[in-house]
Predicted model as a PDB file, atoms N, CA, C, CB and O in Angstrom, pLDDT in the B-factor column:
MODEL        1                                                                  
ATOM      1  N   MET A   1     -33.554   2.578 -50.142  1.00 64.00           N  
ATOM      2  CA  MET A   1     -32.888   2.763 -49.264  1.00 64.00           C  
ATOM      3  C   MET A   1     -33.094   1.545 -48.118  1.00 64.00           C  
ATOM      4  CB  MET A   1     -33.146   4.075 -48.935  1.00 64.00           C  
ATOM      5  O   MET A   1     -34.094   1.568 -47.401  1.00 64.00           O  
ATOM      6  N   PRO A   2     -32.344   0.753 -48.023  1.00 74.00           N  
ATOM      7  CA  PRO A   2     -33.342  -0.068 -46.747  1.00 74.00           C  
ATOM      8  C   PRO A   2     -33.495   1.181 -45.112  1.00 74.00           C  
ATOM      9  CB  PRO A   2     -32.116  -2.047 -46.107  1.00 74.00           C  
ATOM     10  O   PRO A   2     -33.062   2.320 -45.288  1.00 74.00           O  
ATOM     11  N   GLN A   3     -33.818   0.994 -44.351  1.00 84.00           N  
ATOM     12  CA  GLN A   3     -34.650   1.434 -43.070  1.00 84.00           C  
ATOM     13  C   GLN A   3     -33.401   1.122 -41.576  1.00 84.00           C  
ATOM     14  CB  GLN A   3     -36.413   0.197 -42.982  1.00 84.00           C  
ATOM     15  O   GLN A   3     -33.470  -0.063 -41.250  1.00 84.00           O  
ATOM     16  N   LEU A   4     -32.860   1.545 -41.118  1.00 85.00           N  
ATOM     17  CA  LEU A   4     -31.791   1.449 -40.331  1.00 85.00           C  
ATOM     18  C   LEU A   4     -32.192   0.426 -39.298  1.00 85.00           C  
ATOM     19  CB  LEU A   4     -31.380   2.775 -39.783  1.00 85.00           C  
ATOM     20  O   LEU A   4     -33.316   0.692 -38.872  1.00 85.00           O  
ATOM     21  N   ASP A   5     -31.666  -0.656 -38.741  1.00 85.00           N  
ATOM     22  CA  ASP A   5     -33.043  -1.605 -38.395  1.00 85.00           C  
ATOM     23  C   ASP A   5     -31.989  -1.274 -36.557  1.00 85.00           C  
ATOM     24  CB  ASP A   5     -33.311  -4.010 -39.509  1.00 85.00           C  
ATOM     25  O   ASP A   5     -30.890  -1.772 -36.311  1.00 85.00           O  
ATOM     26  N   THR A   6     -32.929  -0.174 -35.432  1.00 85.00           N  
ATOM     27  CA  THR A   6     -32.507  -0.535 -34.476  1.00 85.00           C  
ATOM     28  C   THR A   6     -32.817  -0.839 -32.905  1.00 85.00           C  
ATOM     29  CB  THR A   6     -31.938  -0.017 -34.644  1.00 85.00           C  
ATOM     30  O   THR A   6     -32.370  -0.355 -31.865  1.00 85.00           O  
ATOM     31  N   SER A   7     -34.466  -2.574 -33.386  1.00 88.00           N  
ATOM     32  CA  SER A   7     -34.498  -3.506 -32.125  1.00 88.00           C  
ATOM     33  C   SER A   7     -33.422  -3.785 -31.470  1.00 88.00           C  
ATOM     34  CB  SER A   7     -34.947  -4.688 -32.353  1.00 88.00           C  
ATOM     35  O   SER A   7     -33.598  -3.979 -30.267  1.00 88.00           O  
ATOM     36  N   THR A   8     -32.225  -3.881 -31.909  1.00 91.00           N  
ATOM     37  CA  THR A   8     -31.744  -4.601 -30.712  1.00 91.00           C  
ATOM     38  C   THR A   8     -30.571  -3.703 -30.284  1.00 91.00           C  
ATOM     39  CB  THR A   8     -31.299  -6.194 -31.007  1.00 91.00           C  
ATOM     40  O   THR A   8     -29.436  -4.096 -30.014  1.00 91.00           O  
ATOM     41  N   TRP A   9     -31.056  -2.333 -30.263  1.00 92.00           N  
ATOM     42  CA  TRP A   9     -29.855  -1.735 -29.742  1.00 92.00           C  
ATOM     43  C   TRP A   9     -30.471  -1.098 -28.074  1.00 92.00           C  
ATOM     44  CB  TRP A   9     -29.227  -0.387 -31.007  1.00 92.00           C  
ATOM     45  O   TRP A   9     -29.849  -0.187 -27.527  1.00 92.00           O  
ATOM     46  N   LEU A  10     -31.126  -1.417 -27.733  1.00 94.00           N  
ATOM     47  CA  LEU A  10     -31.765  -1.642 -26.385  1.00 94.00           C  
ATOM     48  C   LEU A  10     -30.796  -2.576 -25.917  1.00 94.00           C  
ATOM     49  CB  LEU A  10     -33.325  -2.200 -26.348  1.00 94.00           C  
ATOM     50  O   LEU A  10     -29.769  -2.203 -25.351  1.00 94.00           O  
ATOM     51  N   THR A  11     -31.094  -3.865 -26.142  1.00 95.00           N  
ATOM     52  CA  THR A  11     -30.354  -5.125 -25.762  1.00 95.00           C  
ATOM     53  C   THR A  11     -28.599  -4.188 -25.494  1.00 95.00           C  
ATOM     54  CB  THR A  11     -30.478  -6.621 -27.384  1.00 95.00           C  
ATOM     55  O   THR A  11     -28.099  -3.878 -24.412  1.00 95.00           O  
ATOM     56  N   MET A  12     -28.248  -4.039 -26.367  1.00 95.00           N  
ATOM     57  CA  MET A  12     -27.160  -3.882 -26.670  1.00 95.00           C  
ATOM     58  C   MET A  12     -26.562  -3.292 -25.420  1.00 95.00           C  
ATOM     59  CB  MET A  12     -27.084  -3.214 -27.836  1.00 95.00           C  
ATOM     60  O   MET A  12     -25.997  -3.803 -24.453  1.00 95.00           O  
ATOM     61  N   ILE A  13     -26.913  -1.855 -25.802  1.00 96.00           N  
ATOM     62  CA  ILE A  13     -26.818  -0.986 -24.640  1.00 96.00           C  
ATOM     63  C   ILE A  13     -26.524  -1.073 -23.301  1.00 96.00           C  
ATOM     64  CB  ILE A  13     -27.661  -0.571 -24.551  1.00 96.00           C  
ATOM     65  O   ILE A  13     -25.570  -0.629 -22.661  1.00 96.00           O  
ATOM     66  N   LEU A  14     -27.906  -1.990 -22.830  1.00 97.00           N  
ATOM     67  CA  LEU A  14     -27.903  -2.695 -21.362  1.00 97.00           C  
ATOM     68  C   LEU A  14     -26.860  -3.110 -21.172  1.00 97.00           C  
ATOM     69  CB  LEU A  14     -28.741  -3.762 -21.059  1.00 97.00           C  
ATOM     70  O   LEU A  14     -26.001  -2.659 -20.416  1.00 97.00           O  
ATOM     71  N   SER A  15     -26.804  -4.380 -22.106  1.00 97.00           N  
ATOM     72  CA  SER A  15     -25.451  -5.504 -22.055  1.00 97.00           C  
ATOM     73  C   SER A  15     -24.306  -4.331 -21.730  1.00 97.00           C  
ATOM     74  CB  SER A  15     -25.054  -6.555 -23.876  1.00 97.00           C  
ATOM     75  O   SER A  15     -23.947  -4.179 -20.563  1.00 97.00           O  
ATOM     76  N   MET A  16     -23.984  -3.860 -22.339  1.00 98.00           N  
ATOM     77  CA  MET A  16     -22.922  -2.824 -22.661  1.00 98.00           C  
ATOM     78  C   MET A  16     -23.043  -2.681 -20.656  1.00 98.00           C  
ATOM     79  CB  MET A  16     -23.490  -1.095 -24.090  1.00 98.00           C  
ATOM     80  O   MET A  16     -22.587  -3.489 -19.847  1.00 98.00           O  
ATOM     81  N   PHE A  17     -23.563  -1.795 -20.455  1.00 98.00           N  
ATOM     82  CA  PHE A  17     -23.864  -0.947 -18.780  1.00 98.00           C  
ATOM     83  C   PHE A  17     -23.593  -2.279 -17.930  1.00 98.00           C  
ATOM     84  CB  PHE A  17     -25.901  -0.160 -18.387  1.00 98.00           C  
ATOM     85  O   PHE A  17     -22.511  -2.216 -17.346  1.00 98.00           O  
ATOM     86  N   LEU A  18     -24.236  -3.358 -17.734  1.00 98.00           N  
ATOM     87  CA  LEU A  18     -24.195  -3.902 -17.204  1.00 98.00           C  
ATOM     88  C   LEU A  18     -22.936  -4.888 -17.385  1.00 98.00           C  
ATOM     89  CB  LEU A  18     -25.216  -4.072 -17.181  1.00 98.00           C  
ATOM     90  O   LEU A  18     -22.984  -5.721 -16.480  1.00 98.00           O  
ATOM     91  N   VAL A  19     -21.864  -5.091 -18.196  1.00 97.00           N  
ATOM     92  CA  VAL A  19     -20.680  -5.632 -18.466  1.00 97.00           C  
ATOM     93  C   VAL A  19     -19.562  -5.242 -17.381  1.00 97.00           C  
ATOM     94  CB  VAL A  19     -20.332  -5.225 -19.828  1.00 97.00           C  
ATOM     95  O   VAL A  19     -18.937  -5.902 -16.551  1.00 97.00           O  
ATOM     96  N   LEU A  20     -19.587  -3.181 -17.933  1.00 97.00           N  
ATOM     97  CA  LEU A  20     -18.796  -2.488 -17.384  1.00 97.00           C  
ATOM     98  C   LEU A  20     -19.079  -2.161 -16.198  1.00 97.00           C  
ATOM     99  CB  LEU A  20     -18.568  -1.633 -17.978  1.00 97.00           C  
ATOM    100  O   LEU A  20     -18.091  -1.709 -15.619  1.00 97.00           O  
ATOM    101  N   PHE A  21     -20.279  -2.200 -15.391  1.00 97.00           N  
ATOM    102  CA  PHE A  21     -20.172  -2.303 -13.807  1.00 97.00           C  
ATOM    103  C   PHE A  21     -19.781  -3.641 -13.350  1.00 97.00           C  
ATOM    104  CB  PHE A  21     -21.530  -1.971 -13.093  1.00 97.00           C  
ATOM    105  O   PHE A  21     -19.020  -3.903 -12.419  1.00 97.00           O  
ATOM    106  N   ILE A  22     -20.333  -4.368 -14.042  1.00 97.00           N  
ATOM    107  CA  ILE A  22     -19.349  -6.108 -13.609  1.00 97.00           C  
ATOM    108  C   ILE A  22     -17.544  -6.196 -13.772  1.00 97.00           C  
ATOM    109  CB  ILE A  22     -19.953  -7.598 -15.056  1.00 97.00           C  
ATOM    110  O   ILE A  22     -16.875  -7.058 -13.203  1.00 97.00           O  
ATOM    111  N   ILE A  23     -17.096  -5.355 -14.464  1.00 96.00           N  
ATOM    112  CA  ILE A  23     -15.591  -4.928 -14.121  1.00 96.00           C  
ATOM    113  C   ILE A  23     -14.891  -3.526 -13.609  1.00 96.00           C  
ATOM    114  CB  ILE A  23     -14.962  -5.134 -15.258  1.00 96.00           C  
ATOM    115  O   ILE A  23     -13.705  -3.202 -13.550  1.00 96.00           O  
ATOM    116  N   PHE A  24     -16.272  -2.728 -13.213  1.00 95.00           N  
ATOM    117  CA  PHE A  24     -15.660  -1.839 -12.364  1.00 95.00           C  
ATOM    118  C   PHE A  24     -15.799  -1.868 -11.138  1.00 95.00           C  
ATOM    119  CB  PHE A  24     -15.886  -0.811 -12.606  1.00 95.00           C  
ATOM    120  O   PHE A  24     -15.423  -0.929 -10.437  1.00 95.00           O  
ATOM    121  N   GLN A  25     -16.646  -3.486 -10.403  1.00 95.00           N  
ATOM    122  CA  GLN A  25     -17.011  -3.831  -9.796  1.00 95.00           C  
ATOM    123  C   GLN A  25     -15.950  -4.921  -8.781  1.00 95.00           C  
ATOM    124  CB  GLN A  25     -17.972  -4.029 -10.446  1.00 95.00           C  
ATOM    125  O   GLN A  25     -15.916  -5.035  -7.556  1.00 95.00           O  
ATOM    126  N   MET A  26     -15.259  -5.526  -9.702  1.00 94.00           N  
ATOM    127  CA  MET A  26     -13.995  -6.391 -10.112  1.00 94.00           C  
ATOM    128  C   MET A  26     -13.089  -6.016  -9.917  1.00 94.00           C  
ATOM    129  CB  MET A  26     -13.759  -6.724 -11.184  1.00 94.00           C  
ATOM    130  O   MET A  26     -12.414  -6.481  -8.998  1.00 94.00           O  
ATOM    131  N   LYS A  27     -12.559  -4.778 -10.862  1.00 93.00           N  
ATOM    132  CA  LYS A  27     -11.488  -3.592  -9.966  1.00 93.00           C  
ATOM    133  C   LYS A  27     -11.549  -2.964  -8.768  1.00 93.00           C  
ATOM    134  CB  LYS A  27     -11.346  -2.478 -10.539  1.00 93.00           C  
ATOM    135  O   LYS A  27     -10.539  -2.742  -8.100  1.00 93.00           O  
ATOM    136  N   ILE A  28     -12.611  -2.667  -8.444  1.00 90.00           N  
ATOM    137  CA  ILE A  28     -12.387  -1.880  -6.974  1.00 90.00           C  
ATOM    138  C   ILE A  28     -12.451  -3.249  -5.554  1.00 90.00           C  
ATOM    139  CB  ILE A  28     -14.049  -0.453  -6.758  1.00 90.00           C  
ATOM    140  O   ILE A  28     -11.987  -2.817  -4.499  1.00 90.00           O  
ATOM    141  N   SER A  29     -12.879  -4.506  -5.497  1.00 89.00           N  
ATOM    142  CA  SER A  29     -12.881  -5.481  -5.319  1.00 89.00           C  
ATOM    143  C   SER A  29     -11.337  -5.771  -4.944  1.00 89.00           C  
ATOM    144  CB  SER A  29     -13.534  -6.039  -6.299  1.00 89.00           C  
ATOM    145  O   SER A  29     -10.962  -6.410  -3.960  1.00 89.00           O  
ATOM    146  N   LYS A  30     -10.698  -5.305  -5.708  1.00 89.00           N  
ATOM    147  CA  LYS A  30      -8.603  -5.841  -5.765  1.00 89.00           C  
ATOM    148  C   LYS A  30      -8.318  -4.477  -4.679  1.00 89.00           C  
ATOM    149  CB  LYS A  30      -7.272  -5.548  -8.139  1.00 89.00           C  
ATOM    150  O   LYS A  30      -7.173  -4.029  -4.616  1.00 89.00           O  
ATOM    151  N   HIS A  31      -8.995  -4.100  -4.167  1.00 84.00           N  
ATOM    152  CA  HIS A  31      -8.253  -2.674  -3.613  1.00 84.00           C  
ATOM    153  C   HIS A  31      -8.659  -3.441  -2.126  1.00 84.00           C  
ATOM    154  CB  HIS A  31      -9.095  -0.675  -4.109  1.00 84.00           C  
ATOM    155  O   HIS A  31      -9.454  -4.314  -1.777  1.00 84.00           O  
ATOM    156  N   ASN A  32      -7.418  -2.404  -1.337  1.00 82.00           N  
ATOM    157  CA  ASN A  32      -7.440  -3.352   0.092  1.00 82.00           C  
ATOM    158  C   ASN A  32      -7.760  -1.637   0.945  1.00 82.00           C  
ATOM    159  CB  ASN A  32      -5.380  -4.561   0.642  1.00 82.00           C  
ATOM    160  O   ASN A  32      -6.984  -0.700   0.758  1.00 82.00           O  
ATOM    161  N   PHE A  33      -8.976  -1.517   1.827  1.00 74.00           N  
ATOM    162  CA  PHE A  33      -8.776  -0.289   2.227  1.00 74.00           C  
ATOM    163  C   PHE A  33      -8.880  -0.612   4.093  1.00 74.00           C  
ATOM    164  CB  PHE A  33     -10.017   0.825   1.409  1.00 74.00           C  
ATOM    165  O   PHE A  33      -9.009  -1.614   4.795  1.00 74.00           O  
ATOM    166  N   TYR A  34      -8.741   0.819   4.317  1.00 72.00           N  
ATOM    167  CA  TYR A  34      -8.461   0.839   6.183  1.00 72.00           C  
ATOM    168  C   TYR A  34      -9.962   0.440   6.393  1.00 72.00           C  
ATOM    169  CB  TYR A  34      -7.927   2.732   7.177  1.00 72.00           C  
ATOM    170  O   TYR A  34     -10.839   0.762   5.592  1.00 72.00           O  
ATOM    171  N   TYR A  35     -10.185  -0.270   7.507  1.00 74.00           N  
ATOM    172  CA  TYR A  35     -11.700  -0.241   8.295  1.00 74.00           C  
ATOM    173  C   TYR A  35     -11.944   0.257   9.418  1.00 74.00           C  
ATOM    174  CB  TYR A  35     -12.220  -1.373   8.570  1.00 74.00           C  
ATOM    175  O   TYR A  35     -12.845  -0.140  10.157  1.00 74.00           O  
ATOM    176  N   ASN A  36     -10.855   1.550   9.765  1.00 74.00           N  
ATOM    177  CA  ASN A  36     -10.818   2.575  10.498  1.00 74.00           C  
ATOM    178  C   ASN A  36      -9.321   3.350  10.146  1.00 74.00           C  
ATOM    179  CB  ASN A  36     -11.065   2.091  11.981  1.00 74.00           C  
ATOM    180  O   ASN A  36      -8.122   3.154  10.344  1.00 74.00           O  
ATOM    181  N   PRO A  37      -9.910   4.018   9.714  1.00 66.00           N  
ATOM    182  CA  PRO A  37      -8.074   5.726   9.469  1.00 66.00           C  
ATOM    183  C   PRO A  37      -8.873   6.361  10.456  1.00 66.00           C  
ATOM    184  CB  PRO A  37      -7.672   7.296   7.321  1.00 66.00           C  
ATOM    185  O   PRO A  37      -9.992   6.505  10.949  1.00 66.00           O  
ATOM    186  N   GLU A  38      -7.409   6.725  10.471  1.00 74.00           N  
ATOM    187  CA  GLU A  38      -7.416   7.604  12.491  1.00 74.00           C  
ATOM    188  C   GLU A  38      -6.938   9.290  11.319  1.00 74.00           C  
ATOM    189  CB  GLU A  38      -5.093   6.634  14.525  1.00 74.00           C  
ATOM    190  O   GLU A  38      -6.520   9.383  10.165  1.00 74.00           O  
ATOM    191  N   LEU A  39      -7.223  10.139  12.190  1.00 71.00           N  
ATOM    192  CA  LEU A  39      -7.478  11.070  12.108  1.00 71.00           C  
ATOM    193  C   LEU A  39      -5.751  11.784  12.195  1.00 71.00           C  
ATOM    194  CB  LEU A  39      -8.639  11.283  13.057  1.00 71.00           C  
ATOM    195  O   LEU A  39      -5.254  11.364  13.240  1.00 71.00           O  
ATOM    196  N   THR A  40      -4.923  12.535  11.570  1.00 69.00           N  
ATOM    197  CA  THR A  40      -3.706  13.540  11.385  1.00 69.00           C  
ATOM    198  C   THR A  40      -3.688  14.846  11.688  1.00 69.00           C  
ATOM    199  CB  THR A  40      -3.343  13.621  10.201  1.00 69.00           C  
ATOM    200  O   THR A  40      -3.937  15.805  10.957  1.00 69.00           O  
ATOM    201  N   SER A  41      -3.344  14.813  12.924  1.00 69.00           N  
ATOM    202  CA  SER A  41      -3.266  16.594  12.698  1.00 69.00           C  
ATOM    203  C   SER A  41      -2.377  17.262  11.860  1.00 69.00           C  
ATOM    204  CB  SER A  41      -2.920  17.325  13.916  1.00 69.00           C  
ATOM    205  O   SER A  41      -1.157  17.124  11.771  1.00 69.00           O  
ATOM    206  N   MET A  42      -3.189  18.058  11.211  1.00 69.00           N  
ATOM    207  CA  MET A  42      -1.926  18.884   9.685  1.00 69.00           C  
ATOM    208  C   MET A  42      -1.425  20.297   9.895  1.00 69.00           C  
ATOM    209  CB  MET A  42      -2.837  19.190   7.906  1.00 69.00           C  
ATOM    210  O   MET A  42      -1.228  21.294   9.200  1.00 69.00           O  
ATOM    211  N   GLY A  43      -1.303  19.932  11.191  1.00 70.00           N  
ATOM    212  CA  GLY A  43      -0.324  21.565  11.946  1.00 70.00           C  
ATOM    213  C   GLY A  43       1.114  21.209  11.361  1.00 70.00           C  
ATOM    214  O   GLY A  43       1.746  20.164  11.202  1.00 70.00           O  
ATOM    215  N   MET A  44       1.378  22.800  11.070  1.00 69.00           N  
ATOM    216  CA  MET A  44       2.607  22.906   9.449  1.00 69.00           C  
ATOM    217  C   MET A  44       4.140  23.549  11.496  1.00 69.00           C  
ATOM    218  CB  MET A  44       1.741  25.534   7.056  1.00 69.00           C  
ATOM    219  O   MET A  44       4.101  24.354  12.427  1.00 69.00           O  
ATOM    220  N   PRO A  45       4.996  22.554  11.017  1.00 68.00           N  
ATOM    221  CA  PRO A  45       5.808  22.613  11.956  1.00 68.00           C  
ATOM    222  C   PRO A  45       5.878  24.818  12.126  1.00 68.00           C  
ATOM    223  CB  PRO A  45       7.433  21.498  11.357  1.00 68.00           C  
ATOM    224  O   PRO A  45       5.434  25.425  11.152  1.00 68.00           O  
ATOM    225  N   LYS A  46       6.154  25.248  12.739  1.00 69.00           N  
ATOM    226  CA  LYS A  46       6.759  26.731  12.880  1.00 69.00           C  
ATOM    227  C   LYS A  46       8.150  26.471  12.023  1.00 69.00           C  
ATOM    228  CB  LYS A  46       7.069  27.297  14.717  1.00 69.00           C  
ATOM    229  O   LYS A  46       8.534  25.301  11.996  1.00 69.00           O  
ATOM    230  N   GLN A  47       9.014  27.551  11.253  1.00 67.00           N  
ATOM    231  CA  GLN A  47      10.180  27.289  10.825  1.00 67.00           C  
ATOM    232  C   GLN A  47      10.379  28.694  11.818  1.00 67.00           C  
ATOM    233  CB  GLN A  47      10.535  27.106   9.059  1.00 67.00           C  
ATOM    234  O   GLN A  47       9.640  29.535  12.331  1.00 67.00           O  
ATOM    235  N   ASN A  48      12.070  28.356  11.747  1.00 68.00           N  
ATOM    236  CA  ASN A  48      12.455  30.024  12.585  1.00 68.00           C  
ATOM    237  C   ASN A  48      13.112  30.347  11.370  1.00 68.00           C  
ATOM    238  CB  ASN A  48      13.658  30.204  14.285  1.00 68.00           C  
ATOM    239  O   ASN A  48      13.618  29.393  10.779  1.00 68.00           O  
ATOM    240  N   THR A  49      13.258  31.863  10.683  1.00 66.00           N  
ATOM    241  CA  THR A  49      13.762  32.036   9.599  1.00 66.00           C  
ATOM    242  C   THR A  49      14.512  33.762  10.585  1.00 66.00           C  
ATOM    243  CB  THR A  49      12.453  31.964   8.020  1.00 66.00           C  
ATOM    244  O   THR A  49      13.862  34.597  11.214  1.00 66.00           O  
ATOM    245  N   PRO A  50      16.207  33.707  10.297  1.00 62.00           N  
ATOM    246  CA  PRO A  50      16.448  35.072  11.193  1.00 62.00           C  
ATOM    247  C   PRO A  50      15.452  35.956  10.771  1.00 62.00           C  
ATOM    248  CB  PRO A  50      17.920  35.830  11.014  1.00 62.00           C  
ATOM    249  O   PRO A  50      14.626  36.127  11.667  1.00 62.00           O  
ATOM    250  N   TRP A  51      15.068  36.957   9.146  1.00 59.00           N  
ATOM    251  CA  TRP A  51      14.776  38.022   9.603  1.00 59.00           C  
ATOM    252  C   TRP A  51      13.415  37.704   9.605  1.00 59.00           C  
ATOM    253  CB  TRP A  51      15.259  39.162   8.963  1.00 59.00           C  
ATOM    254  O   TRP A  51      12.863  37.854   8.515  1.00 59.00           O  
ATOM    255  N   GLU A  52      12.750  37.321  10.490  1.00 58.00           N  
ATOM    256  CA  GLU A  52      11.861  37.647  10.922  1.00 58.00           C  
ATOM    257  C   GLU A  52      11.273  37.996  12.409  1.00 58.00           C  
ATOM    258  CB  GLU A  52      11.481  37.022  10.432  1.00 58.00           C  
ATOM    259  O   GLU A  52      10.261  38.256  13.059  1.00 58.00           O  
ATOM    260  N   THR A  53      13.193  37.729  12.456  1.00 57.00           N  
ATOM    261  CA  THR A  53      12.805  37.941  15.011  1.00 57.00           C  
ATOM    262  C   THR A  53      13.335  39.156  14.524  1.00 57.00           C  
ATOM    263  CB  THR A  53      14.167  36.726  17.065  1.00 57.00           C  
ATOM    264  O   THR A  53      12.556  39.945  15.059  1.00 57.00           O  
ATOM    265  N   LYS A  54      14.378  40.070  13.670  1.00 58.00           N  
ATOM    266  CA  LYS A  54      14.536  41.268  13.440  1.00 58.00           C  
ATOM    267  C   LYS A  54      14.505  42.143  13.211  1.00 58.00           C  
ATOM    268  CB  LYS A  54      14.684  41.450  13.330  1.00 58.00           C  
ATOM    269  O   LYS A  54      13.304  42.186  13.479  1.00 58.00           O  
ATOM    270  N   TRP A  55      14.793  43.525  12.773  1.00 59.00           N  
ATOM    271  CA  TRP A  55      13.262  44.540  11.746  1.00 59.00           C  
ATOM    272  C   TRP A  55      14.429  44.842  11.019  1.00 59.00           C  
ATOM    273  CB  TRP A  55      12.009  46.300  12.515  1.00 59.00           C  
ATOM    274  O   TRP A  55      15.556  44.972  11.495  1.00 59.00           O  
ATOM    275  N   THR A  56      14.065  44.955   9.729  1.00 58.00           N  
ATOM    276  CA  THR A  56      14.877  44.926   8.872  1.00 58.00           C  
ATOM    277  C   THR A  56      14.292  45.749   7.865  1.00 58.00           C  
ATOM    278  CB  THR A  56      15.227  43.696   8.551  1.00 58.00           C  
ATOM    279  O   THR A  56      13.092  45.666   7.601  1.00 58.00           O  
ATOM    280  N   LYS A  57      15.251  46.731   7.145  1.00 63.00           N  
ATOM    281  CA  LYS A  57      14.209  47.910   5.826  1.00 63.00           C  
ATOM    282  C   LYS A  57      15.591  47.580   4.548  1.00 63.00           C  
ATOM    283  CB  LYS A  57      14.003  50.597   6.518  1.00 63.00           C  
ATOM    284  O   LYS A  57      16.773  47.240   4.488  1.00 63.00           O  
ATOM    285  N   ILE A  58      14.589  47.913   3.802  1.00 64.00           N  
ATOM    286  CA  ILE A  58      14.498  47.693   2.879  1.00 64.00           C  
ATOM    287  C   ILE A  58      15.459  48.984   1.948  1.00 64.00           C  
ATOM    288  CB  ILE A  58      13.113  47.436   2.805  1.00 64.00           C  
ATOM    289  O   ILE A  58      14.758  49.989   1.836  1.00 64.00           O  
ATOM    290  N   TYR A  59      16.318  49.092   1.540  1.00 59.00           N  
ATOM    291  CA  TYR A  59      16.121  50.189   0.604  1.00 59.00           C  
ATOM    292  C   TYR A  59      16.676  50.425  -0.837  1.00 59.00           C  
ATOM    293  CB  TYR A  59      16.501  51.154   1.233  1.00 59.00           C  
ATOM    294  O   TYR A  59      17.708  50.082  -1.414  1.00 59.00           O  
ATOM    295  N   LEU A  60      15.532  51.178  -1.196  1.00 60.00           N  
ATOM    296  CA  LEU A  60      15.567  50.654  -2.684  1.00 60.00           C  
ATOM    297  C   LEU A  60      16.801  52.600  -3.380  1.00 60.00           C  
ATOM    298  CB  LEU A  60      13.021  50.360  -3.570  1.00 60.00           C  
ATOM    299  O   LEU A  60      16.999  53.764  -3.030  1.00 60.00           O  
ATOM    300  N   PRO A  61      17.288  51.353  -4.749  1.00 63.00           N  
ATOM    301  CA  PRO A  61      17.873  52.740  -5.409  1.00 63.00           C  
ATOM    302  C   PRO A  61      17.723  53.995  -5.279  1.00 63.00           C  
ATOM    303  CB  PRO A  61      17.699  52.836  -6.402  1.00 63.00           C  
ATOM    304  O   PRO A  61      18.489  54.954  -5.382  1.00 63.00           O  
ATOM    305  N   LEU A  62      16.710  53.881  -5.056  1.00 64.00           N  
ATOM    306  CA  LEU A  62      15.691  55.569  -5.692  1.00 64.00           C  
ATOM    307  C   LEU A  62      15.573  56.291  -4.613  1.00 64.00           C  
ATOM    308  CB  LEU A  62      13.848  55.454  -6.324  1.00 64.00           C  
ATOM    309  O   LEU A  62      15.386  57.507  -4.656  1.00 64.00           O  
ATOM    310  N   SER A  63      15.680  55.543  -3.424  1.00 56.00           N  
ATOM    311  CA  SER A  63      15.238  56.428  -2.284  1.00 56.00           C  
ATOM    312  C   SER A  63      17.064  57.111  -1.700  1.00 56.00           C  
ATOM    313  CB  SER A  63      14.152  55.199  -0.834  1.00 56.00           C  
ATOM    314  O   SER A  63      17.267  57.925  -0.799  1.00 56.00           O  
ATOM    315  N   LEU A  64      17.724  56.677  -2.261  1.00 54.00           N  
ATOM    316  CA  LEU A  64      19.193  56.937  -1.305  1.00 54.00           C  
ATOM    317  C   LEU A  64      18.789  58.408  -0.838  1.00 54.00           C  
ATOM    318  CB  LEU A  64      20.994  56.915  -2.335  1.00 54.00           C  
ATOM    319  O   LEU A  64      17.674  58.881  -0.620  1.00 54.00           O  
ATOM    320  N   PRO A  65      20.401  59.128  -0.733  1.00 60.00           N  
ATOM    321  CA  PRO A  65      20.461  60.174  -0.562  1.00 60.00           C  
ATOM    322  C   PRO A  65      21.552  60.609  -2.010  1.00 60.00           C  
ATOM    323  CB  PRO A  65      20.832  60.373   0.968  1.00 60.00           C  
ATOM    324  O   PRO A  65      22.530  59.933  -2.327  1.00 60.00           O  
ATOM    325  N   LEU A  66      21.175  61.650  -2.608  1.00 56.00           N  
ATOM    326  CA  LEU A  66      21.996  62.295  -3.405  1.00 56.00           C  
ATOM    327  C   LEU A  66      23.302  62.800  -2.823  1.00 56.00           C  
ATOM    328  CB  LEU A  66      21.303  63.273  -3.924  1.00 56.00           C  
ATOM    329  O   LEU A  66      24.100  63.408  -3.535  1.00 56.00           O  
TER     330      LEU A  66                                                      
ENDMDL                                                                          
END                                                                             
């Protein structure tokens, strides 16, 4: 049974990494990035709902008088 020749594996793996690195660099270089991003406030606006301003009581069916 012949032995598997692994002498070229290192060359193939290194060339594969080099090609993948070049492809990713080319893809990333096509993106436009902002040079000075400005911070925006993340405050949520307060929403006034009618049930927050008045007292309400929830009656359960089992707590009603008989």
